[in-house]
N, C-alpha and C positions, 0 to 999 in steps of 0.2 A: 501920526504920520512919519515923525522924525524917528521914532523908534522902530517904526516898520522898516524905513530905509537903511537904519542902522543893522538890522537883523539880517536884510538881504544883502548888505555889504559883508557882513561878517560870514555869512554862508558862503558867497562868493571867495571870499578870503580863504575860508577853511577847505572848499573843494581845492582850490588851486594848490594849496598845499598838503591836504592829506586826506580828506574827506571825499568819498564817490556816493555816499548816499543821502538822499533827500527824503526826511521824514514827512515833508508837506505833501509830496506825490507818491511815497512809497515805491520810489524808484533808485536803481543804481545806475549810474552814468559812466561811460568809457572815456570821455573826453568833456572838457568844460564847455565846449561848443554845442555839444548836444545838450547838455544842461539849460544853456541858455537859450537855445532854440526851443526847448518844450516850456520854458517859462515865459518865453514870449508867445508861444501859441496859446497857453494856458489864460495868459493874462488877456489877450485879444478875444478868445471865447466868453471869458467872464465879463469883460466890458460890454461885450455885445448882448448878452442876456440881461446884464443891467439895464442897458439904453433902451432894450425892446420892452423890458417889464415896465419901466417908468412912462413910457410912451403908449404902452398898451398895442403895440404894433407889433403883433407876433409873426405877421407873413414872412418876413424877411429872415426871420431866426435860423431856420432849417438852411436857407440857402447860405448864410454866412458860415454856418458850421460846417458845411459840407465843403465850402470852400477852402476853409481853414484845413481842413482834414487832408483835402487834396492838395494843397499848399505843402503840408506835411510829408504826404506819400511821394510827391515830387522830389522834396529835398532828400528823403532816404533812397530814393533811386538814382539819384545823383551821388550819392554819397560813396566813399572809397571801398567801405566794406561791401556794399551792394554790387560795385563793379567787380571788387576781387572774387566775389563768391560766383558771379557770372562767370567770370572768367575761368574760375576753378572748375566750374560745371562743366563747362565746354571744352576747354583745353586739356584737363587732366581726367576727370572721371569718365567721359564718354571714350576717349582713346583707349584707356585701361580696361573698360567694358567690351569694346570692340575686339581689343587685342585677347581676351580671355575666350570671347565666344569663337573666334578665328581658332585659337589654340584647341579648344575642345573640338572643334569640327574636324581639325586636322588629327586629333588622337583617335576620334571614333571612325575615321576614314580609315586610318592606319589597320585598326582593329579588324574592320570590314574586308579589307584586302588581304591581310594575313589568313582571314577564313576563307575567302572565296578566290583566292589567285595562288598559282604557284609561277614564280618567275622563271623564264628561259634560262636554261644553265649554260654555263661556259662562257660568261662575259669575260672574265679576266684571264682565263685560258686563252681564249680566242685572240685577246690583245697580246699575249705573250707568244704567240705563233704567228699572228699576222705580222707583226713589225719584222722579226727577222726574215720572214719569207719575202717581203717586198724589199728589203734590204739585199738580201741574196739574189733576187731578180734583177734588181740595178746593177749589182755588180757583175753578174752574168752576161748582162747585154752590153755593158761597156767592156768588157774583155772581149766578148764575142766582135765588137766593133773595132776594137784594136787589133785583134787577129786578122779581121778583114782587110783593112787598110794596110796591114804589113804583108798581106798576101800569104799569111801562114795557113796551114791546113787546121782542120778541125775547129773552124769558129762556128760552124753550125751546130756544133755540140754546146756552146755556151748560149747560143739564140735558143736553142730548144730547152735548155735548162732555166734560162731567163722566163720563158713561157710557162713552163711548169710551176716554178716559184711564184709567179704572178696568179695563176690560177689558184694555187693553194692558199697563197694571200687573200684572194677573193672570196674564196669560201670562209674563211674566218672573219673576214670583213662583214660578209652578210649576216653571220651570226652575232655579230656586235650590234649591226644595225637592227636585226630582229629584237635583241634586247632592250635598245633604247627606243623602239618603236612601241614595244608593250608598255615601257614606262610612260611613254607620253599619253597611251590611251588610259591608263588608270589615273593619270593627272587629269584627265579630261572629263571623268564622271565625278557625281557629286558624292557626298559623304553618305548617301544612302544607296549607292550603286546606280544610279540611274544617269542615262545620258541621252541627249538627242543626237542623232548621226551627223546632222547637218552642223551643229554646233561644235561636235567632236573634230569634224574635218576643218572646220575655221582654226581650232586651237591647235591642230597638229598641222595645219598647213598642207593637207592631203586632199584628193579629190572624195566624194562621197562613195564612189565606187570602190577606191582604193580602202579605205576606211571599212567599208562592209566586208571586202575580201578578207581584209588582214583580221579582223574580228571573228569571222567563221572560222579561220584558219586556228587562231587561238583557241576557240572554243573547242575545235576539233582535237587540237593537241593537248587539252585539259589544262590550259594556263588560266583561262576562265573557268573554274570548276562548274559554275551554275548559270553560264552566261545564255542570254536569250535575246534574239533580234526579233521584234515585232512590229506591228502596225505599218506593213508593206516596207519594210526594212527601214523605217525613220526613227525607230527608237531601241536602244539597248538596254537591257536589265541585267545586271550583274549577279543576282541572287533569286532562288527559286521562290522566296517568300515574296519578292516584289512581282515575280511571274504568276504567282496565285493571285494576289490583288489584280493584277491586269485581267486575268481570266474571269474574276468575281465581276470587273468592271464591265467587260464584255456581255455577262449574263445579264447584267443590270442594263446595260445599253439595251440589248435585244429587248428585254422585257419593255423597257420605257417606250422604245419605238412601236411596239406591238399595241400598247395601250394607248400611245397617240394616235395609232392607225384606227383602233376601235373606237377613240373619243370621236376623231374626225368624221368617222362614218355614221355615229349616233349622235344626231343633233340635239336630242333631249339630254343625252348624257352630257353633253358638252355645255349646254346652258347651266344646266344643274351644277357642274364644276366651276364654271364662271362666276354663279351666283354665290357659291360659298366661298371661293377666294375674294371675291368683293367684301363679301360680309366679315370675313377674317381680317382683311386690311382695315376696315372700319373699327373692328373691336381692338386690334392693336393701337390705332391712333387714339381711340378714347382711352385704353388703357395706361398710355404714355402720361396722359394729362390728370390721373388720378394718384394720389398720395398715400392711400391706405394700401398697407403692404399685403394685408389679408385679402384686400379685394383684388389686388394685382395678382396674386397666386391663385385665386380662384378663376379669374380670366385667364391665365396660362394654361389651367387645368381643362377649360371649356375649349379653348383654342386647339389645344391637343385633340380633344375629342372629336372636334369639327374635321381635323386633318385625318384622323384614323376612319372617319365616316366616308370622306372621300376616297382615301385609300381604298376601302372595302366595296364601294359602288363601282369603282374601275374594276375590281376583280368579279365582281357580279352585278354587271348592269342592268341584267332582267329583275332585279330588285328595287327599280328605281321608283316603282309607284309607292314605296313604303315612305319616301322623302317629300312627298307633296307637301305635307303640313310643315315639314322641317324647312324647307326653303321659303314658304309662302307665309310662314306665321311663326314657328319657333325661332329663327336665326334674327329676322327683323325685330321681334319682341325683346330678344336677348341684348340687341344693340341700343334700342330705346331706353331700356332700363338703365344700361350702362351710361347712357348720355344723360339721363335725370339724375344718376349717382353722381357724376362729375360736376354737372351745374350746382347740385346743392351743396357738394363738397368746396367748390372754388368760391361759394359766397361767404364760407366760414363762419355761418351763425348757427348757433347751438340752442335748440330748443327742445322740449319734450317730444312734440310732434314730428319736428325735423329728424332728430335722433331714432325715433321709431321707424319713420319713413326708410332710412338708411340702413337700419338692421333688417327690416323686412326685403329690401332687396339684395343684401348680402344673404340671406336665407334661401331667397328665391334663386339665387346663383346656384346654390349647393343643389337645390332640386333640378334645376336645368341640367347640371354636369350628371345628375343620375339619370335623367330622361335621354340624353344623348348616349350616354354607355349603353342604356337599355335597347336605344335604337340602333345600335351598333351590333349588338348581340343578336337582334332579329334578323339584320343583313348578313351576318355571318353564321346563321343558324345553319345554312345549307351544308356548311363544313362539318358541324357537329352530325348532322343527319347523316352524311356520307359515311364518316367515321364510324358512327354506330351500325349503320347498315353492313358495313364490310366486316366488322366484329362479329355480328350475327350470322352472316353467310359463313363465314370461316369456322365458327363454332359449329354451325349445322354440318358442314362437310366434314369435319374433324369426328363428329359423333357418329357420322353414317359409315365413316371407316373404322370405328371402335377405337378412335384416338383420343376420345374427350368423352369425360362424363361429368356432369355438375356434383353429383354425389359423390364421386371419388375425390373430385377437387375440395370439397368441404371435408371430407374425412382426413386428407392429408394435411390440410390447414389446421384441424384440430390436433392432429398427432403433433404437428410441430408447437402448438401451444403446450 
């Protein structure tokens, strides 16, 4: 015992003076306090294990170890290093990241504006003419007032001159205001060239009607090269690309509304779609509890197939009879198989019989996927039939007009070979 204490004191002394490596724990320490803390924790756990083994009382061992580990974690969380790291992450890294994101958005927006806008010309020229015009107007009015007060003739000339210079200065002031207004509108749109009229009005301090009027004038004058005002004058789009997306969304919106109306008027179709959505939600919930990645991927493929079937039946609601067994048997059985797999996997037991059952379920999932795809082909077969019919009719009409011959086509193909 004395030798052991001597060695411990020796190590303590060595650490204080030169060493930062403990061979016993195979660890390096930055401070002596960290070394002593770990020694105390190691000793505490060691004594607990010895006591539990002697008394054969293992019930409290896990609690003691967990309590000690929690104690160590709390100590680390309170340490200076942890606090410094936390502050560094919050006060240094995040502002730098936010600043870089803001910088990139600013660069992207400037590139967009360079491509999509032409600034109103004459800002600095207008400033150069406006100032002297107003100065001359003031001087003319003052001279006119002096001439009038002294009852000198020709004071009217100076008054007229003052009015003239005021008008000229006002013209240049409007040009300056036009340039500044355009700048405020470009600032009010985002880096993609999108802006809501209401938000633009708030940012510029103008009324919605004034904003709409100004934007239309800038579009007409070519300042916004590809500008569009849409959605009942509620949205401004600065590029044709955004406008194209908007038109596509309109088509999709109309299509979705039409589908919703058809579904609402067809109760059988509505019930089928609701049943499919219900089964899809169950499949996704079960998949979230399964650990096997291969099975998860199979479930994802099946999920996609069911969604494709739903989309197809919306397009061809008259094919709904094909899906009788799909909703009443195939999908519920798929859910039941996945539930069985999840339950088996969660028990964590591996025997030859259990492993075989799991493999059988995985193989059956592949079969289900193929069956769903074949079902989708049956629903969409009408498309193929229509296309083949169109091709056949076209060839017949071309042949009747002497514009098509199967023999000539084969001969020309052989010639190319």
